[in-house]
C-alpha positions as CSV (number, residue, x, y, z in Angstrom):
1,M,15.0,-18.9,-4.8
2,I,12.6,-15.9,-5.0
3,P,13.4,-13.6,-8.1
4,L,14.4,-10.0,-7.4
5,S,11.3,-8.7,-9.2
6,Y,9.0,-10.1,-6.6
7,Y,10.8,-8.0,-3.9
8,V,10.6,-5.0,-6.0
9,V,6.9,-5.5,-6.7
10,V,6.1,-6.0,-3.0
11,S,8.3,-3.0,-1.9
12,T,6.5,-0.9,-4.6
13,L,3.1,-1.9,-3.3
14,M,4.0,-1.1,0.2
15,F,5.5,2.2,-0.9
16,V,2.3,3.1,-2.7
17,I,0.2,2.2,0.2
18,G,2.2,4.4,2.5
19,L,2.2,7.3,0.2
20,V,-1.6,7.2,-0.2
21,G,-2.0,6.9,3.5
22,V,0.3,10.1,3.9
23,L,-1.7,11.9,1.2
24,V,-5.3,10.8,2.0
25,R,-5.5,10.4,5.8
26,R,-5.9,13.3,8.3
27,N,-5.0,11.5,11.4
28,F,-1.4,12.2,12.5
29,L,-0.9,8.6,13.9
30,I,-1.9,7.1,10.6
31,I,0.4,9.5,8.7
32,L,3.3,8.4,11.0
33,Y,2.5,4.7,10.4
34,S,2.4,5.4,6.7
35,I,5.8,7.0,6.8
36,E,7.1,4.0,8.6
37,L,5.5,1.7,5.8
38,M,7.3,3.7,3.2
39,L,10.7,3.4,5.1
40,N,10.2,-0.4,5.4
41,A,9.5,-0.5,1.7
42,A,12.8,1.1,1.0
43,N,14.5,-1.3,3.3
44,I,13.1,-4.3,1.4
45,N,14.6,-2.9,-1.7
46,L,17.9,-2.2,0.0
47,V,18.2,-5.6,1.4
48,A,16.9,-7.3,-1.8
49,F,19.4,-5.6,-4.0
50,S,22.1,-6.0,-1.5
51,H,21.6,-9.8,-1.6
52,Y,21.3,-9.8,-5.4
53,L,24.5,-7.9,-5.9
54,S,26.4,-9.9,-3.0
55,S,27.4,-6.6,-1.3
56,M,26.7,-5.7,2.4
57,V,26.3,-2.1,1.6
58,G,22.6,-2.3,1.3
59,Q,22.2,-4.2,4.6
60,V,24.3,-1.7,6.4
61,L,22.4,1.3,5.0
62,S,19.1,-0.6,5.9
63,L,20.3,-0.5,9.6
64,F,20.7,3.1,9.5
65,V,17.2,3.7,7.9
66,I,15.8,1.5,10.7
67,T,17.6,3.7,13.3
68,I,16.3,6.9,11.7
69,A,12.8,5.4,11.5
70,A,13.0,4.6,15.3
71,G,14.1,8.1,16.1
72,E,11.3,9.6,13.8
73,A,8.8,7.5,15.5
74,A,9.9,8.5,19.0
75,I,10.0,12.2,18.2
76,G,6.7,11.9,16.2
77,L,4.9,10.4,19.2
78,A,6.2,12.8,21.7
79,I,5.0,15.6,19.4
80,I,1.6,13.9,19.1
81,V,1.4,13.6,22.9
82,V,2.1,17.3,23.5
83,L,-0.5,18.4,20.8
84,F,-3.0,16.0,22.0
85,R,-2.7,17.5,25.5
86,K,-2.9,21.0,24.3
87,R,-5.6,20.7,21.6
88,A,-7.4,17.2,22.3
89,T,-7.2,16.2,18.7
90,T,-4.9,14.3,16.4
91,N,-6.5,15.6,13.3
92,V,-3.9,17.3,11.1
93,D,-6.4,19.8,9.6
94,E,-7.2,21.1,13.1
95,L,-3.7,21.5,14.3
96,N,-2.5,25.0,13.6
97,V,-0.2,25.4,16.6
98,L,2.9,26.4,14.8
99,K,1.1,29.3,13.0
100,W,1.6,32.8,14.5
């Protein structure tokens, strides 16, 4: 059986990689992918602690997080398509459409 600390370490590494991707990258697609990576890291923690505590609460909550991540990806990709058609770029620094 794999110890709980291994899951926490893997989840922490995934979350840090996602956080660095959000803070460093300027491409909107990479930022969305990094957010998905951070949500998946949270899911790993939820399922690992749920198994460790013999409770189904973490697994059910993980399903809600997956649902929210799918909605976020769909809405984010729709926004990217609209902005790319208008500005022909996915660089976050060049997108100032929401400014007056």
